[in-house]
C-alpha positions in Angstrom: 0.0 0.0 0.0 1.5 3.4 -1.1 0.0 6.5 0.5 0.8 10.1 -0.1 -0.3 12.2 2.9 -0.7 15.9 2.5 -0.5 18.5 5.2 0.2 22.3 5.1 2.9 21.7 7.7 4.4 18.8 9.7 4.8 20.3 13.2 2.8 23.6 13.1 -0.4 22.9 15.0 -2.2 19.7 16.0 -3.1 18.7 12.4 0.5 18.8 11.3 1.6 16.8 14.3 -1.1 14.2 13.6 0.0 13.8 10.0 3.6 13.5 11.0 2.9 10.8 13.6 0.8 8.8 11.2 3.5 9.0 8.5 6.1 7.6 10.9 3.8 4.9 12.3 2.5 3.8 8.8 6.0 3.2 7.6 6.7 1.0 10.7 3.6 -1.0 10.2 3.7 -2.0 6.5 2.1 1.0 4.9 4.5 2.8 2.5 3.7 6.5 3.4 5.2 9.8 2.3 4.2 13.1 3.8 4.0 16.1 1.5 4.1 19.5 3.2 4.3 23.2 2.2 6.2 24.3 5.4 8.6 21.8 6.9 9.9 22.1 10.5 11.0 18.5 11.5 13.9 16.5 10.3 11.9 13.3 10.0 12.4 11.0 7.0 9.8 10.3 4.2 8.8 13.9 3.9 8.6 16.0 0.7 8.9 19.7 1.0 9.9 22.6 -1.3 13.6 22.6 -2.1 14.2 25.5 -4.5 14.4 29.1 -3.2 11.4 30.1 -5.3 9.1 27.3 -4.0 10.2 27.9 -0.4 9.5 31.6 -0.8 6.0 31.0 -2.3 5.2 28.5 0.4 6.2 30.9 3.1 4.4 33.9 1.5 1.1 32.3 0.5 -0.4 31.8 4.0 0.2 35.6 4.7 -1.5 36.5 1.4 -4.6 34.3 2.2 -4.8 35.7 5.7 -4.5 39.3 4.4 -7.2 39.0 1.8 -9.4 36.9 4.0 -9.3 39.7 6.7 -9.9 42.3 4.0 -12.9 40.4 2.5 -14.7 39.3 5.6 -13.4 41.8 8.2 -12.1 39.0 10.4 -9.2 36.5 10.4 -11.5 33.8 11.6 -12.8 33.1 8.2 -10.6 31.5 5.5 -11.0 31.9 1.8 -11.6 28.9 -0.5 -8.4 27.8 -2.1 -9.1 28.4 -5.8 -5.6 27.4 -6.9 -3.2 24.9 -5.5 0.5 25.7 -5.1 2.4 24.6 -8.2 4.7 22.6 -5.9 1.8 20.4 -4.8 0.6 19.7 -8.3 4.1 19.1 -9.7 4.8 16.6 -6.8 1.6 14.6 -7.6 2.9 14.0 -11.1 6.3 12.7 -9.8 5.3 10.5 -6.8 4.0 7.0 -7.1 1.0 6.5 -4.8 -2.3 4.6 -4.6 -4.2 6.8 -2.2 -4.1 10.5 -1.5 -4.6 11.2 2.1 -5.3 14.9 2.9 -5.1 16.6 6.3 -5.2 20.4 7.0 -4.4 22.0 3.6 -5.7 25.6 3.8 -3.9 28.9 3.2 -3.6 28.2 -0.6 -1.8 24.9 -0.4 -4.4 22.7 -2.0 -7.6 23.7 -3.9 -10.7 21.5 -3.7 -11.2 22.2 -7.4 -7.9 20.6 -8.3 -8.7 17.4 -6.5 -11.3 16.5 -9.1 -8.7 15.9 -11.8 -6.6 13.5 -9.6 -7.2 10.0 -10.8 -6.7 8.4 -7.5 -8.9 7.7 -4.5 -8.9 10.4 -1.8 -9.2 10.1 2.0 -9.6 13.4 3.8 -9.1 13.6 7.6 -10.8 16.6 9.1 -9.1 18.2 12.1 -11.7 21.0 12.3 -15.0 21.9 10.7 -13.8 24.1 7.9 -14.7 21.7 5.0 -18.4 21.9 5.8 -18.7 25.6 6.7 -18.5 28.6 4.5 -15.1 29.5 5.9 -14.8 29.2 9.7 -12.8 26.4 11.3 -14.6 26.4 14.6 -18.2 27.6 14.5 -18.6 27.4 18.3 -22.4 27.7 19.0 -23.3 28.7 15.4 -25.2 26.0 13.4 -25.3 27.9 10.2 -23.5 25.1 8.4 -26.8 23.1 8.7 -28.2 25.6 6.2 -26.0 27.7 4.0 -24.2 29.9 6.5 -26.6 32.7 5.5 -26.1 34.8 8.7 -22.6 34.4 9.9 -22.2 35.9 13.4 -18.6 36.8 12.5 -19.7 39.2 9.7 -21.7 42.3 10.3 -21.7 44.1 6.9 -24.2 43.5 4.2 -21.4 43.0 1.6 -19.8 40.5 3.9 -22.9 38.4 4.1 -23.2 38.4 0.3 -19.6 37.4 -0.1 -20.0 34.5 2.4 -23.0 33.2 0.6 -21.1 33.2 -2.6 -18.2 31.3 -1.0 -20.6 28.7 0.4 -22.1 28.0 -3.0 -18.6 27.9 -4.6 -17.5 25.3 -2.0 -20.6 23.2 -2.6 -20.0 23.1 -6.4 -16.4 22.0 -5.9 -17.3 19.3 -3.2 -20.2 17.8 -5.2 -17.7 16.8 -7.9 -15.8 14.7 -5.3 -18.7 12.8 -3.7 -18.0 9.5 -5.4 -14.2 9.5 -5.1 -13.6 10.6 -1.5 -13.8 9.1 2.0 -13.9 11.4 4.9 -12.5 10.6 8.4 -13.1 12.6 11.6 -11.5 12.0 15.0 -14.6 12.2 17.2 -18.3 11.3 17.3 -19.1 15.0 17.9 -17.5 15.9 14.6 -19.2 13.0 12.8 -22.7 14.1 14.1 -22.1 17.7 12.9 -20.8 16.6 9.5 -23.9 14.5 8.9 -26.1 17.4 9.7 -24.2 19.8 7.4 -25.4 20.9 4.0 -22.1 20.5 2.3 -21.0 17.0 3.4 -24.1 15.2 4.6 -24.2 13.0 1.5 -20.5 12.0 1.8 -19.2 8.7 3.2 -17.7 9.6 6.5 -16.3 7.5 9.4 -14.8 8.1 12.8 -11.1 7.3 13.2 -9.6 8.8 16.4 -6.2 10.4 16.4 -3.3 8.1 17.1 -1.4 8.3 20.4 2.1 6.9 20.5 1.7 4.7 23.6 5.4 3.8 23.6 6.4 7.4 24.2 3.4 8.5 26.2 3.5 6.1 29.1 3.6 6.2 32.9 6.9 7.2 34.5 7.5 7.5 38.3 6.6 11.1 39.2 9.9 11.8 41.0 11.9 10.5 38.1 10.0 12.7 35.6 10.4 15.8 37.9 14.1 15.2 38.3 14.6 14.9 34.5 12.8 18.2 34.1 14.8 19.8 36.9 11.6 20.2 39.0 11.4 20.1 42.7 10.5 16.5 43.5 8.6 17.6 46.7 6.3 20.0 44.8 2.9 19.1 43.5 1.8 20.1 40.0 -1.2 20.6 37.8 -0.6 20.7 34.0 -2.2 22.8 31.2 -1.1 23.2 27.6 -2.0 23.5 24.0 -0.6 24.7 20.7 -1.5 28.3 21.7 -2.8 27.9 25.3 -3.1 31.6 26.2 -3.9 33.1 22.8 -6.7 30.7 21.9 -9.6 31.6 24.1 -11.4 28.3 23.4 -8.7 26.5 25.5 -10.2 28.1 28.6 -7.2 29.4 30.4 -9.4 31.7 32.4 -10.7 28.7 34.3 -7.1 27.6 35.1 -6.4 31.0 36.5 -9.5 30.9 38.7 -8.2 27.7 40.2 -4.8 29.3 40.8 -6.5 32.1 42.7 -8.4 29.6 45.0 -6.6 29.3 48.3 -7.5 25.6 48.4 -4.9 25.0 45.7 -2.0 27.1 47.0 0.0 23.9 47.5 0.0 23.3 43.7 2.1 24.8 40.9 1.1 24.9 37.3 3.2 23.4 34.4 2.2 25.5 31.4 3.4 24.4 27.9 2.7 25.7 24.4 3.4 28.6 22.0 4.2 32.0 23.5 3.5 31.2 27.1 6.3 33.4 28.4 6.0 37.1 29.0 2.3 37.0 29.7 0.6 38.8 32.5 -0.6 36.0 34.7 -2.5 36.1 38.0 0.1 33.9 39.9 3.3 33.9 37.8 5.3 32.7 40.8 3.4 29.5 40.8 3.7 28.8 37.0 6.5 27.0 35.4 6.8 27.7 31.7 7.9 25.3 29.1 7.0 27.3 26.0 6.7 25.3 22.8 7.6 21.6 23.5 9.0 20.0 20.3 9.9 16.7 21.8 7.2 14.1 22.6 9.6 12.6 25.2 9.8 15.9 27.0 6.0 16.3 26.7 5.5 12.9 28.3 7.8 14.0 31.2 5.6 17.1 31.7 2.4 15.0 31.9 4.0 12.5 34.3 5.2 15.2 36.6 1.6 16.3 37.3 -1.2 15.0 39.4 -4.1 16.3 37.2 -4.3 17.5 33.6 -6.5 20.5 33.3 -8.4 20.9 30.0 -11.2 23.4 30.3 -11.7 23.7 26.5 -15.1 24.9 25.2 -14.8 22.3 22.4 -12.2 19.9 21.0 -12.4 18.2 17.6 -10.6 15.3 19.3 -8.7 16.1 22.5 -5.1 15.2 21.8 -3.7 16.6 25.0 -6.3 14.7 27.1 -5.5 11.4 25.3 -1.7 11.9 25.7 -2.0 12.7 29.3 -4.2 9.6 29.9 -1.7 7.4 28.1 0.7 8.6 30.8 -1.8 7.6 33.4 -2.8 11.1 34.4 -6.5 11.9 35.2 -8.2 14.7 33.2 -10.4 17.5 34.4 -12.4 18.9 31.5 -15.9 20.1 30.5 -18.6 17.8 29.2 -18.2 18.7 25.6 -17.4 17.7 22.0 -14.6 15.2 21.3 -13.6 14.9 24.9 -16.7 12.8 25.5 -15.0 10.0 23.4 -11.9 10.1 25.6 -12.9 10.8 29.2 -15.4 8.8 31.1 -16.8 10.7 34.1 -15.3 9.6 37.4 -13.3 6.8 35.7 -10.6 8.7 33.8 -11.1 12.0 35.6 -14.1 14.4 35.9 -16.5 15.9 33.3 -17.8 19.2 34.6 -20.8 21.0 33.3 -19.8 23.3 30.5 -18.6 26.7 31.7 -19.5 26.0 35.4 -16.4 27.0 37.4 -17.9 25.7 40.7 -18.4 22.3 39.2 -14.9 22.5 37.6 -13.4 23.2 41.0 -15.5 20.5 42.6 -14.1 18.1 40.0 -10.5 19.0 40.9 -11.4 18.3 44.6 -12.9 15.0 43.7 -9.9 13.8 41.6 -7.4 14.9 44.3 -9.4 13.2 47.1 -10.1 10.1 45.0 -6.4 9.8 44.1 -5.6 9.0 47.7 -7.9 6.0 47.6 -7.5 4.6 44.1 -5.2 4.7 41.1 -6.4 6.4 38.0 -3.4 5.3 35.9 -4.6 1.8 35.1 -8.0 2.7 33.6 -6.6 5.8 31.9 -3.8 3.9 30.3 -6.0 1.0 29.3 -8.5 3.3 27.5 -5.8 4.8 25.3 -4.0 1.6 24.5 -7.1 -0.2 23.5 -8.7 2.5 21.3 -6.0 5.0 20.2 -2.7 3.0 19.9 -0.7 3.0 16.7 -1.7 -0.6 15.9 -5.4 0.1 16.3 -5.4 3.2 14.1 -3.1 1.7 11.4 -5.6 -1.2 11.1 -8.5 1.1 10.7 -6.8 3.2 8.0 -5.5 0.2 6.1 -9.1 -1.0 5.8 -10.2 2.5 4.7 -7.5 2.6 2.0 -8.4 -0.8 0.7 -12.0 0.2 0.6 -11.2 3.4 -1.3 -9.2 1.6 -3.9 -11.9 -1.0 -4.4 -14.5 1.8 -4.7 -12.4 3.6 -7.3 -12.1 0.4 -9.3 -15.8 -0.1 -9.4 -16.5 3.5 -10.5 
């Protein structure tokens, strides 16, 4: 089986990380995989990226152009333009590489155009890491359900012209997607995303299936807390909570305000916070003396050490398409405190792997932390947390699912 995976980047954001990890695991488990990216960060093997100065320059400049014109057209950076033209580097690479299945991930900012996919004479699998493909242009619609219609009244746009442009973009995307209905299989990482997809106007007629994100259970595994703390130069006598994301402070949907409210609570003065992610330093925090910054962690081994140093993983997100951080933490045997929402419902079982608080209820969230800390003195969360991830999200389990999907897509293409 030869698969060409495509992602806008390999380590920038959760989608890029997911594609990179799949690429590595596929090649270890009998699937010949190559990852095609526009912007390359890692030094991993089996990755194709721009080599010439011109292609590198275009790849670096194009996202800025799309963000600029998107902001100018819609009045907000939260809406993304349809990709009308793919980068020449993407199209040229398709002509040179031998593959049986094209597997797309996050390919926005002008990297891949939906329109160009119609002419590709190979089956396509598209893994969605957010909801962009079935909205007019937003990646995370929050409480808006306009995608069930035609996104006629986008809450992100206030001008009359903006509404008109958005309607046009929705219809344009519908035309492009309809031409792919018989040659594309869509995968999503959670039941929450699958339910929304099936209720959408743009994708409700497509074949879609849930395949969770893969967790490297050999790297993310339990380690004695004192050992993990010492390897990170942390005080072995200190107690820690952990919170992190790709952009933990800049992305309001990650819910850092709830973490700060816990830090203000006198009940938790005995705990410090391990904070990891992009640009976490030089921020005005409520209790900076009780926060240990790790900034952007590029090593999964180091990330596993951070999880293992903590007693509880805090994840007060308003929504998660999957919940990668929760799954990684649980693979290390760490209980998760989160809200009862979206993709997290597939990962965390209430009072078995942690605590599911009512959405936005800080009192329930604080009660959940109390419950976990008290319960931890009587029972061990590590075994059920670890077992959940190994049985459902391990590399072997996910590889098997994708292999069946690839075989099905090839068979479907032959019949059509």
